[in-house]
C-alpha positions, 0 to 999 in steps of 0.5 A: 370689343368692337371689330373694324373691317380693314381693306386688303393690304392693311391700314394705309394701303392704297384703295384699289377699285375692283373690276365689276364682275362679268355679266352672266352669259345670256343676260341683256347686258352681255348682248349689248356689246360687240357684234351681238350688240350690232345685231340687237340694234334693229330689234331694239329699234323695232321695239321702240317703234312698236312702243311709239305706235301704241301712242297717238303721237307715235301713230300720227308720226308714222302715218305722216312719214309714210304719207310724205314718202308715198307722195314724193315717190308718186310724184317722182314716178309720175314725172319720170313716166311723163318725161319718158313719153315726151322723149318717145314722142320726140324720137318718133317725129325727129328720129324714127320716122325719118329713118323709116323714110330713109330705108324706104328711099333705099328700096325705091331708088334702087328699084328705079335705078334698075328700071332706068338702066333697063330703059337705056338699053331700049333706046337706039344709039347713044344712051339719052343723058336724061336717063343717065342722070336719073340713074346716077341720081337714084344711086346717089340717093340710095347711097345717102339714104343707106348711110342714114339708115345705117346710122341707127343699125348698130344696135340691131343685128338684123338691120346691120346685116341687111345694111352690110348686104346692100353695101357689099353688093351695090358696087358689084351691081353698078360695076356690072351696069357699067360693063353692060353699058360699055358693051352696048355702046360698042354694039356687042349683044353681051351687054344685054346679058350683063344687064340681066345679070346685074338686074338679077343681083338687084332683085335676088339680093339687094332689093330683098335686103332693102325690103327687110331693112324697111320692115325692121325700121317699120316694126321699130316705128310701130313698137315706139308708137305702141309704147307712146300710146300705152297707159301708165297703169302702175303710175295711176294705181300708185296715185289712186293708192295715195289718194285712198291713204290720204282719205283714210287718214282724214277719216281716222283724224276726224274720228280721233279729234272730232274735227271735220277737216284737216286743212293740210291733208285737204290741200294734199288730197286736192293737189293729188286729185288735180294731178290724177285728173290732169294726167288722165285727160292729158294721157288719153288725149295724147294716146288718141292723137298718137293713134290718129298719127298711126291710122291716118299717117304711118299705116297708110303710108306703109301701104302706099310705100309697098304699092310704089315699090311694087309699081317701080318693080313692075315697070322694070319687069315691063322693060326687061321683058323687052330687053330680053327679046323673047326670053323675058317670060319670067319678067312678064310673069312677075309683072302679072303678079305685081300689077294687081297687087299694086291696085289692091294696095291702093284700094286698101290705102283709100279705105283709110285715107280722106281728103287730098290723099284720097284724091291722089289715090283715085288718080293713082288707081286710074293710072294703074288701069291705063297702064294695064291696058297699055301694057297688054297692047305692048305685049300684043305687038311684041308677041306679034313680031312688031318689036320696034313699035312695042319698044316705042310705045313702052318708052314714049312718055308723050303718049297720054295713056301709054305705059311710060306716061301712066307709070309717071302719073302713078308714081307722082300721085303716090309721092303726093299721097305719101307726103300727105300721110307723112305730114299727117303722122308728124302733125298728129304725133307732135300734137300728142306731145303738146298734150303733155306740155307742163305735165311733168313739172306740174306733177312734180310741183303738185306732189311737193305741195301735197307732201307739204300739206301732209307735213303741216296737217300732221304737225298741227295735230301733233302739237295738240299732244304737247 
């Protein structure tokens, strides 16, 4: 007898498909679903990559992809670096240097205003209109320069604080000067007291803040110069690594295929060599030019600015000593300190400047010597009781080698030398920017050419395995 197997439910019962038995816990099938499957994906991808790398086509694909990514990364980093340097150089000439000059103008104008106000008190009778006009112009220039310097002080707490000190105290100073003038016109001796009080405010509060503001702006200028001169070691190291990888790949392919050259990789290597040579030469030239702008421009200008500020303050000391009429020992002591400092600064600037600037410094040095000699004569007459003659000599600009004429000659020579130095800075720094012309787009284009060469070179080798 033959037995027949029947489905559960008897003959004719509908066939029901049984669900598969669950996979044992820990088996590969159990880990391919759900959250565990997501965790498994990177592992599976890594395993697949390792299996691919064991084959020649797989290795070539990985090498080619890595080279293309490294080439594009190098091009991106190089382009951004060059654009950053160009932006820094533009900021130096168009923004930072003019702001530094503005902060210097604040100090100079306020010092000159103080000296001019003192001059007016030495004139008998009505204040001369030219002195009044000069004082008003100085205050106006200081206000305009302060507004310009303040436009860039918001992000720097120290600079903003100095601007605030000047802004709050300058109206107080001008108010005291007006009070002094009013009393002087009325013949009240208290006018001289108001003048000394105003001058003391200028010297102890306003001018120190202006000097600090100038130093802050000068430090920011120097920092940007250093940044512009800095050599991009990271970018160059990345480029060298890329070149080494390209050469190593060509050596590898030569050994594997017995073909001497891979045209695509040769093109890519040549493109990167051009980028390296072009970038190195351009950056070195740019650094030298920016350094020249500092050595022949901003540095000696800073020294000359200090000399000019000291000279203006010394002139105010000379006049305030006379205004004090026997009570100006402190002003005279300040003059004796500043006068040799001015001469020393001028000699320091002459050591680093040439051409017309050096000639102007020679004129300034001669004027300092004449001024010191004339000042001694003024002090001798004042100390000897001949006050009227001392005042006349100190104020008379028609005396060729007198204090007024010597100071005017000194100030004029300093202005010319400073302008020459500033122009040197602008010329050299601008030339440094021109040295980088087309370098940024050039690096970008060369990196794209190199990436395309690598892609074509590797693709041609991969086709041989099909």
